[in-house]
N, C-alpha and C positions, 0 to 999 in steps of 0.2 A: 504494500500500500504506500503510495507516494507520500502521504502525510507523515509517515514514520521517519522520513528523511529530515524533517524539520521539527517535529514534536517528539520529545523523548517520552512523555507520558500522556496518554489520551485521557480525557475526562471520564469519570465514572458514569455520567449520564449526559446524553445529548438529546435534546428535544427537537424533533422535526415537526414543524407546524405545516401539516399537509393540507393542501387545497388544490382543487383542479386548476390547471394552468390558466384557463380562460377566466375563471373567477378571480384568481390572484392578479391577473393583469387588469381586470376591471377595477378591483380595489385599489391597485397602485395608481391607476389613472385618476381616480376620484380624489386621492390623497393630495397630490401635487403634480406639478409639471414633471414629466418623465426625465429621469437623469440618464446618464450614459448607459448604465446597466439596464435600466428599465426599457430602453429603446431597442433592445435586442429583439430579434424575430421570435415568433411563437416556437419555432423549432428548437431554438436555444433553450427556452424554459422547459420544453418537453424533455429534452436531453438531460437537463439538470434534475428534473423531477424523477426521471427514470434512474438516474445515478443515486439519488437519496433513497429511493425505494429499494434498490439492490443492496445498498449499504445497511439499511435497516433490516433486511432479510438475513444478511450475513452476520450482523452483530446485534441480535435482538435484546441482549441483556444491557447493552450500552446505549443503543439508539432506540428511543421510544417515539413512535408516531403519534402525534396529537392531531385529531380532526380539527382543522382550523375554520370549518364552516360555522355559521351562526354568529351570534353577537359577541362583542368583546367580553362580556360577562360569561357567556357560555364557554368560550375558549379559555379564559382565565381559570374557570372552575376545573376544566379538564387538565390544564397544566398543573394546578396545585394538587389535584387528586393523584396525578402521576408521580409527582415528587413525594407526596405523603406515602403512597404505596411503596415506592422504590426504596425510600430511606426509613421505612417503618416508623414514621412519625405519628405519635399519638396525641 
């Protein structure tokens, strides 16, 4: 894995906020003017999404998929529940 050339220790938990590409692009466009990254073609974001999906499948203990659809409160609740479950916080 390429990242291991630059990072000596990977995090215990990586949260992947997963959203269909089209919905993510629509949200980004509502937020502000597109920056250089957000101006990429849909194919680029599909490629990135596929990469995250593959990594999450390969490292399910470390990379947790969070459904990023819904309201900010919904997504926030999912994030906190994942953290609580992962670190056995009571």
